[in-house]
N, CA, C and O atoms as CSV, one atom per row, in Angstrom:
chain,resi,resn,atom,element,x,y,z
A,1,MET,N,N,-19.754,17.752,-27.491
A,1,MET,CA,C,-18.876,16.636,-26.816
A,1,MET,C,C,-17.597,16.754,-26.299
A,1,MET,O,O,-17.127,16.385,-25.223
A,2,GLU,N,N,-16.967,17.504,-27.536
A,2,GLU,CA,C,-15.400,17.607,-27.277
A,2,GLU,C,C,-15.139,18.525,-26.138
A,2,GLU,O,O,-14.106,18.298,-25.508
A,3,ILE,N,N,-15.953,19.615,-25.718
A,3,ILE,CA,C,-15.631,20.403,-24.682
A,3,ILE,C,C,-15.676,19.497,-23.480
A,3,ILE,O,O,-14.849,19.653,-22.581
A,4,PHE,N,N,-16.535,18.620,-23.419
A,4,PHE,CA,C,-16.488,17.782,-22.147
A,4,PHE,C,C,-15.369,16.819,-21.769
A,4,PHE,O,O,-14.914,16.539,-20.660
A,5,ASN,N,N,-14.989,16.310,-23.206
A,5,ASN,CA,C,-13.873,15.419,-23.060
A,5,ASN,C,C,-12.559,16.254,-22.551
A,5,ASN,O,O,-11.696,15.741,-21.839
A,6,LYS,N,N,-12.521,17.611,-23.013
A,6,LYS,CA,C,-11.392,18.367,-22.731
A,6,LYS,C,C,-11.519,18.498,-21.241
A,6,LYS,O,O,-10.512,18.338,-20.552
A,7,ILE,N,N,-12.631,18.765,-20.712
A,7,ILE,CA,C,-12.965,19.037,-19.294
A,7,ILE,C,C,-12.350,17.784,-18.276
A,7,ILE,O,O,-11.526,17.854,-17.363
A,8,ASN,N,N,-13.010,16.763,-18.759
A,8,ASN,CA,C,-12.750,15.567,-18.293
A,8,ASN,C,C,-11.107,15.112,-18.242
A,8,ASN,O,O,-10.535,14.639,-17.259
A,9,ASN,N,N,-10.620,15.339,-19.337
A,9,ASN,CA,C,-9.255,15.128,-19.526
A,9,ASN,C,C,-8.542,16.011,-18.406
A,9,ASN,O,O,-7.809,15.494,-17.563
A,10,ARG,N,N,-8.779,17.247,-18.450
A,10,ARG,CA,C,-8.036,18.568,-17.588
A,10,ARG,C,C,-8.313,17.858,-15.949
A,10,ARG,O,O,-7.415,18.017,-15.121
A,11,ILE,N,N,-9.265,17.277,-15.645
A,11,ILE,CA,C,-9.627,16.905,-14.172
A,11,ILE,C,C,-8.887,15.844,-14.064
A,11,ILE,O,O,-8.101,15.856,-13.117
A,12,ALA,N,N,-8.892,14.784,-14.844
A,12,ALA,CA,C,-8.038,13.697,-14.935
A,12,ALA,C,C,-6.647,13.954,-14.626
A,12,ALA,O,O,-6.134,13.342,-13.689
A,13,GLU,N,N,-5.924,14.853,-15.358
A,13,GLU,CA,C,-4.609,15.373,-15.180
A,13,GLU,C,C,-4.423,16.016,-13.923
A,13,GLU,O,O,-3.360,15.815,-13.336
A,14,TRP,N,N,-5.134,16.625,-13.506
A,14,TRP,CA,C,-5.160,17.330,-12.273
A,14,TRP,C,C,-5.192,16.516,-11.163
A,14,TRP,O,O,-4.491,16.825,-10.200
A,15,ASN,N,N,-5.988,15.379,-11.122
A,15,ASN,CA,C,-6.204,14.580,-9.994
A,15,ASN,C,C,-4.827,13.649,-9.996
A,15,ASN,O,O,-4.245,13.313,-8.965
A,16,ALA,N,N,-4.428,13.306,-11.294
A,16,ALA,CA,C,-3.111,12.560,-11.287
A,16,ALA,C,C,-1.756,13.311,-10.552
A,16,ALA,O,O,-0.955,12.791,-9.775
A,17,THR,N,N,-1.780,14.665,-11.054
A,17,THR,CA,C,-0.777,15.453,-10.400
A,17,THR,C,C,-0.917,15.566,-8.884
A,17,THR,O,O,0.096,15.744,-8.207
A,18,GLN,N,N,-1.964,15.484,-8.392
A,18,GLN,CA,C,-2.280,15.698,-7.149
A,18,GLN,C,C,-1.746,14.352,-6.204
A,18,GLN,O,O,-1.008,14.364,-5.219
A,19,THR,N,N,-2.380,13.245,-6.863
A,19,THR,CA,C,-2.041,12.002,-6.250
A,19,THR,C,C,-0.349,11.817,-6.002
A,19,THR,O,O,0.171,11.440,-4.952
A,20,LYS,N,N,0.407,12.218,-7.362
A,20,LYS,CA,C,1.889,12.168,-7.240
A,20,LYS,C,C,2.405,13.090,-6.446
A,20,LYS,O,O,3.475,12.737,-5.949
A,21,LYS,N,N,1.991,14.267,-6.109
A,21,LYS,CA,C,2.399,15.112,-5.181
A,21,LYS,C,C,2.241,14.482,-3.760
A,21,LYS,O,O,3.105,14.572,-2.888
A,22,LYS,N,N,1.207,13.922,-3.639
A,22,LYS,CA,C,0.926,13.446,-2.150
A,22,LYS,C,C,1.938,12.141,-1.910
A,22,LYS,O,O,2.521,11.945,-0.844
A,23,ILE,N,N,2.043,11.300,-3.061
A,23,ILE,CA,C,2.974,10.122,-2.804
A,23,ILE,C,C,4.224,10.527,-2.591
A,23,ILE,O,O,4.939,10.007,-1.734
A,24,ASN,N,N,4.556,11.386,-3.268
A,24,ASN,CA,C,6.033,12.030,-3.154
A,24,ASN,C,C,6.322,12.601,-1.899
A,24,ASN,O,O,7.399,12.393,-1.341
A,25,ILE,N,N,5.198,13.498,-1.288
A,25,ILE,CA,C,5.205,13.832,0.205
A,25,ILE,C,C,5.752,12.820,1.137
A,25,ILE,O,O,6.773,12.899,1.819
A,26,HIS,N,N,4.787,11.736,1.037
A,26,HIS,CA,C,4.796,10.604,1.895
A,26,HIS,C,C,6.272,9.888,1.667
A,26,HIS,O,O,6.959,9.608,2.650
A,27,ARG,N,N,6.686,9.631,0.439
A,27,ARG,CA,C,7.993,9.104,0.161
A,27,ARG,C,C,9.114,9.671,1.035
A,27,ARG,O,O,9.920,9.010,1.690
A,28,ARG,N,N,9.027,11.138,0.930
A,28,ARG,CA,C,10.022,11.676,1.829
A,28,ARG,C,C,9.945,11.552,3.176
A,28,ARG,O,O,10.968,11.537,3.860
A,29,LYS,N,N,8.935,11.468,3.610
A,29,LYS,CA,C,8.662,11.249,5.159
A,29,LYS,C,C,8.716,9.697,5.435
A,29,LYS,O,O,8.706,9.330,6.610
A,30,GLY,N,N,8.762,8.942,4.612
A,30,GLY,CA,C,8.758,7.384,4.705
A,30,GLY,C,C,7.373,6.965,5.318
A,30,GLY,O,O,7.398,6.129,6.221
A,31,THR,N,N,6.171,7.472,4.907
A,31,THR,CA,C,5.010,7.154,5.752
A,31,THR,C,C,4.090,6.811,4.664
A,31,THR,O,O,4.388,7.208,3.537
A,32,CYS,N,N,2.875,6.043,4.854
A,32,CYS,CA,C,2.143,5.446,4.057
A,32,CYS,C,C,0.985,6.344,3.600
A,32,CYS,O,O,0.075,6.600,4.387
A,33,PRO,N,N,0.995,6.820,2.373
A,33,PRO,CA,C,0.023,8.001,1.747
A,33,PRO,C,C,-1.294,7.493,2.256
A,33,PRO,O,O,-2.085,8.392,2.536
A,34,ASP,N,N,-1.651,6.457,2.413
A,34,ASP,CA,C,-3.282,5.815,2.509
A,34,ASP,C,C,-3.776,6.482,4.018
A,34,ASP,O,O,-4.740,7.236,4.151
A,35,CYS,N,N,-2.837,5.996,5.155
A,35,CYS,CA,C,-3.174,6.364,6.399
A,35,CYS,C,C,-2.286,7.173,7.115
A,35,CYS,O,O,-2.197,7.135,8.342
A,36,SER,N,N,-1.521,8.023,6.272
A,36,SER,CA,C,-0.623,9.225,6.632
A,36,SER,C,C,0.446,8.619,7.665
A,36,SER,O,O,0.928,9.453,8.433
A,37,GLY,N,N,0.858,7.390,7.792
A,37,GLY,CA,C,1.832,6.878,8.665
A,37,GLY,C,C,1.420,6.454,9.848
A,37,GLY,O,O,2.253,6.194,10.716
A,38,ARG,N,N,-0.180,6.289,10.120
A,38,ARG,CA,C,-0.466,6.064,11.327
A,38,ARG,C,C,-0.568,4.255,11.571
A,38,ARG,O,O,-0.323,3.578,12.569
A,39,GLY,N,N,-0.983,3.915,10.353
A,39,GLY,CA,C,-0.960,2.285,10.425
A,39,GLY,C,C,-2.732,1.822,10.447
A,39,GLY,O,O,-3.204,0.697,10.280
A,40,PHE,N,N,-3.375,2.977,10.682
A,40,PHE,CA,C,-4.673,2.659,10.992
A,40,PHE,C,C,-5.537,3.806,10.642
A,40,PHE,O,O,-5.107,4.940,10.432
A,41,PHE,N,N,-6.916,3.414,10.585
A,41,PHE,CA,C,-7.916,4.509,10.237
A,41,PHE,C,C,-8.693,4.863,11.530
A,41,PHE,O,O,-8.675,4.029,12.435
A,42,THR,N,N,-9.345,5.971,11.696
A,42,THR,CA,C,-10.169,6.385,12.641
A,42,THR,C,C,-11.370,6.121,12.130
A,42,THR,O,O,-11.607,6.695,11.067
A,43,THR,N,N,-12.416,5.250,12.672
A,43,THR,CA,C,-13.538,5.054,12.300
A,43,THR,C,C,-14.508,4.746,13.374
A,43,THR,O,O,-14.074,4.403,14.473
A,44,ASP,N,N,-15.736,4.832,13.168
A,44,ASP,CA,C,-16.897,4.457,14.258
A,44,ASP,C,C,-17.197,3.033,14.110
A,44,ASP,O,O,-17.786,2.440,15.014
A,45,ALA,N,N,-16.782,2.356,12.884
A,45,ALA,CA,C,-17.442,0.991,12.649
A,45,ALA,C,C,-16.553,0.198,13.671
A,45,ALA,O,O,-15.526,0.573,14.237
A,46,LEU,N,N,-17.239,-1.029,13.761
A,46,LEU,CA,C,-16.657,-2.173,14.586
A,46,LEU,C,C,-15.998,-3.016,13.748
A,46,LEU,O,O,-16.153,-4.226,13.910
A,47,ILE,N,N,-15.062,-2.474,12.600
A,47,ILE,CA,C,-14.377,-3.352,11.929
A,47,ILE,C,C,-13.062,-3.086,12.333
A,47,ILE,O,O,-12.776,-2.235,13.176
A,48,ASP,N,N,-12.139,-3.906,11.657
A,48,ASP,CA,C,-10.609,-3.819,11.880
A,48,ASP,C,C,-10.219,-2.443,10.783
A,48,ASP,O,O,-10.310,-2.408,9.556
A,49,PRO,N,N,-9.766,-1.379,11.740
A,49,PRO,CA,C,-9.595,-0.187,11.093
A,49,PRO,C,C,-7.892,-0.183,10.657
A,49,PRO,O,O,-7.202,0.831,10.551
A,50,THR,N,N,-7.412,-1.689,10.429
A,50,THR,CA,C,-5.777,-1.474,10.078
A,50,THR,C,C,-5.739,-1.041,8.779
A,50,THR,O,O,-6.625,-1.482,8.047
A,51,CYS,N,N,-4.777,-0.142,8.218
A,51,CYS,CA,C,-4.661,0.112,6.896
A,51,CYS,C,C,-4.171,-1.073,6.246
A,51,CYS,O,O,-3.280,-1.800,6.684
A,52,SER,N,N,-4.868,-1.235,5.071
A,52,SER,CA,C,-4.655,-2.802,4.383
A,52,SER,C,C,-3.516,-2.376,3.184
A,52,SER,O,O,-3.022,-3.234,2.453
A,53,SER,N,N,-3.187,-1.002,3.094
A,53,SER,CA,C,-2.305,-0.819,2.065
A,53,SER,C,C,-0.859,-0.776,2.716
A,53,SER,O,O,0.041,-0.859,1.880
A,54,CYS,N,N,-0.466,-0.669,3.988
A,54,CYS,CA,C,0.704,-0.846,4.468
A,54,CYS,C,C,0.618,-2.011,5.460
A,54,CYS,O,O,1.619,-2.390,6.069
A,55,ASN,N,N,-0.418,-2.496,5.595
A,55,ASN,CA,C,-0.603,-3.891,6.498
A,55,ASN,C,C,-0.281,-3.269,8.179
A,55,ASN,O,O,0.360,-3.916,9.007
A,56,GLY,N,N,-0.809,-2.055,8.408
A,56,GLY,CA,C,-0.731,-1.507,9.552
A,56,GLY,C,C,0.685,-0.949,10.059
A,56,GLY,O,O,0.753,-0.560,11.225
A,57,THR,N,N,1.709,-0.898,9.314
A,57,THR,CA,C,3.138,-0.655,9.629
A,57,THR,C,C,3.024,0.938,9.457
A,57,THR,O,O,3.665,1.480,10.357
A,58,GLY,N,N,2.460,1.798,8.658
A,58,GLY,CA,C,2.492,3.157,8.551
A,58,GLY,C,C,3.889,3.527,7.524
A,58,GLY,O,O,4.305,4.656,7.262
A,59,SER,N,N,4.412,2.297,7.080
A,59,SER,CA,C,5.664,2.647,6.305
A,59,SER,C,C,5.397,2.770,4.763
A,59,SER,O,O,4.563,2.074,4.184
A,60,PHE,N,N,6.217,3.763,4.119
A,60,PHE,CA,C,5.983,3.902,2.860
A,60,PHE,C,C,6.568,2.757,1.979
A,60,PHE,O,O,5.979,2.430,0.948
A,61,SER,N,N,7.825,2.088,2.406
A,61,SER,CA,C,8.136,0.884,1.856
A,61,SER,C,C,7.111,-0.249,1.934
A,61,SER,O,O,7.104,-1.086,1.031
A,62,ASP,N,N,6.331,-0.328,2.845
A,62,ASP,CA,C,5.356,-1.473,3.056
A,62,ASP,C,C,4.146,-1.173,1.957
A,62,ASP,O,O,3.513,-1.963,1.257
A,63,TRP,N,N,4.073,0.206,2.071
A,63,TRP,CA,C,2.736,0.588,1.181
A,63,TRP,C,C,3.174,0.411,-0.536
A,63,TRP,O,O,2.367,0.140,-1.425
A,64,ALA,N,N,4.441,0.606,-0.695
A,64,ALA,CA,C,5.006,0.564,-2.160
A,64,ALA,C,C,4.676,-0.828,-2.476
A,64,ALA,O,O,3.845,-1.057,-3.355
A,65,GLU,N,N,5.320,-1.896,-1.761
A,65,GLU,CA,C,5.357,-3.072,-1.931
A,65,GLU,C,C,3.973,-3.732,-2.057
A,65,GLU,O,O,3.800,-4.631,-2.880
A,66,THR,N,N,3.058,-3.331,-1.312
A,66,THR,CA,C,1.575,-3.907,-1.532
A,66,THR,C,C,0.851,-3.280,-2.711
A,66,THR,O,O,0.200,-3.947,-3.515
A,67,THR,N,N,1.005,-1.900,-2.774
A,67,THR,CA,C,0.528,-1.374,-4.100
A,67,THR,C,C,0.989,-1.608,-5.334
A,67,THR,O,O,0.273,-1.431,-6.320
A,68,LEU,N,N,2.419,-2.094,-5.427
A,68,LEU,CA,C,2.946,-2.535,-6.687
A,68,LEU,C,C,2.252,-4.000,-6.963
A,68,LEU,O,O,1.898,-4.417,-8.066
A,69,GLN,N,N,2.146,-4.656,-5.749
A,69,GLN,CA,C,1.783,-6.043,-5.918
A,69,GLN,C,C,0.157,-5.882,-6.621
A,69,GLN,O,O,-0.118,-6.538,-7.626
A,70,GLN,N,N,-0.646,-5.148,-6.122
A,70,GLN,CA,C,-1.890,-4.995,-6.617
A,70,GLN,C,C,-1.999,-4.515,-8.126
A,70,GLN,O,O,-2.933,-4.904,-8.827
A,71,LEU,N,N,-1.039,-3.676,-8.598
A,71,LEU,CA,C,-1.033,-3.186,-9.982
A,71,LEU,C,C,-0.576,-4.201,-10.703
A,71,LEU,O,O,-0.719,-4.050,-11.916
A,72,GLU,N,N,0.074,-5.475,-10.255
A,72,GLU,CA,C,0.396,-6.349,-11.294
A,72,GLU,C,C,-0.656,-7.176,-11.759
A,72,GLU,O,O,-0.454,-7.976,-12.673
């Protein structure tokens, strides 16, 4: 079981690192990491595709505000 825990920990660390890199790239660009700054998602569904993370603005600052509120 110990080997599986080590593997899971490595995967979790890798995922966290990739997420931080993605967020830093979008922070420099000033764009929302979830919708890549578009403010919406392209879908075939008949639902509102507006990005809920940035409220459709595509802005990193709006994304950060919304995300921090969800984490509290």
